C-alpha positions in Angstrom: 28.1 25.1 -12.9 28.5 28.1 -14.3 26.0 31.7 -13.8 25.6 34.0 -16.6 28.1 36.3 -17.6 30.8 34.0 -16.3 34.1 33.3 -18.6 32.6 29.8 -20.3 35.8 28.2 -22.3 37.2 25.4 -23.3 39.2 24.6 -19.9 35.8 24.2 -18.5 34.8 21.7 -21.2 38.1 19.9 -20.7 37.9 19.6 -16.8 34.2 18.4 -17.0 35.0 15.5 -19.6 38.0 14.6 -17.4 36.1 14.5 -14.0 32.9 12.5 -15.9 35.0 10.0 -17.7 37.2 9.1 -14.2 33.8 8.7 -12.8 31.0 7.8 -15.0 32.3 6.5 -18.4 34.1 7.4 -21.2 32.8 11.2 -22.2 32.0 11.7 -26.5 31.9 15.4 -26.1 31.0 18.4 -24.1 29.1 21.3 -25.1 28.5 24.5 -23.3 25.1 26.0 -24.2 25.1 29.5 -23.1 21.5 31.2 -23.9 20.7 34.7 -25.0 18.5 36.0 -22.3 21.8 36.2 -20.0 19.2 35.9 -16.6 19.4 32.2 -17.7 22.1 30.2 -16.9 24.5 28.2 -19.5 23.6 24.8 -19.4 26.4 22.2 -19.5 25.9 19.1 -21.9 27.9 15.9 -21.6 27.1 13.5 -24.1 28.8 9.7 -22.7 29.7 6.7 -24.8 26.6 5.3 -23.3 23.2 5.3 -21.1 24.5 3.4 -18.5 27.1 6.1 -17.8 25.1 8.8 -18.6 22.4 7.5 -15.8 25.7 7.2 -13.5 26.4 11.0 -14.3 22.7 12.0 -13.8 22.8 10.0 -10.2 26.5 11.2 -9.2 26.2 14.8 -10.1 23.0 15.4 -9.0 23.2 18.0 -6.1 27.6 17.8 -6.0 29.1 21.3 -5.6 30.7 22.8 -8.5 32.2 26.3 -7.7 29.9 26.3 -5.0 26.8 25.8 -6.8 24.5 22.8 -6.4 24.5 20.8 -10.1 20.9 19.9 -11.3 21.5 16.9 -13.9 19.1 15.0 -15.8 18.8 13.6 -19.2 18.3 15.4 -22.0 16.6 14.0 -25.4 19.5 12.9 -27.9 17.8 13.8 -31.0 17.4 17.5 -29.6 21.0 17.2 -28.7 21.9 16.1 -32.3 20.4 19.0 -34.0 22.0 21.1 -31.4 18.5 22.4 -30.2 19.8 23.0 -26.7 17.4 25.7 -25.4 14.3 23.3 -26.1 12.8 22.6 -22.7 15.2 25.0 -20.7 12.4 26.2 -17.6 12.4 29.8 -17.4 14.1 31.6 -14.6 12.5 33.9 -12.2 12.5 37.4 -12.7 
């Protein structure tokens, strides 16, 4: 959804929460994680109220364009999310 170095702010979190709530189900929280490695794009985590909404979002968001970029959506281990271990399992970007 965003590239390294782009201005990531609360407006993006609000926009994502509003859109995901309309399309997939109640959003509890949106977290944006910006890795220390500026070559790796920020990650947007959307916490839904339940697994059905999360599964719908993975299907609905996958491949959708946002700001001219294709979204890659997948489920993330909730225990890592709760511990704020958001860098875990990030693929290494080429370069």
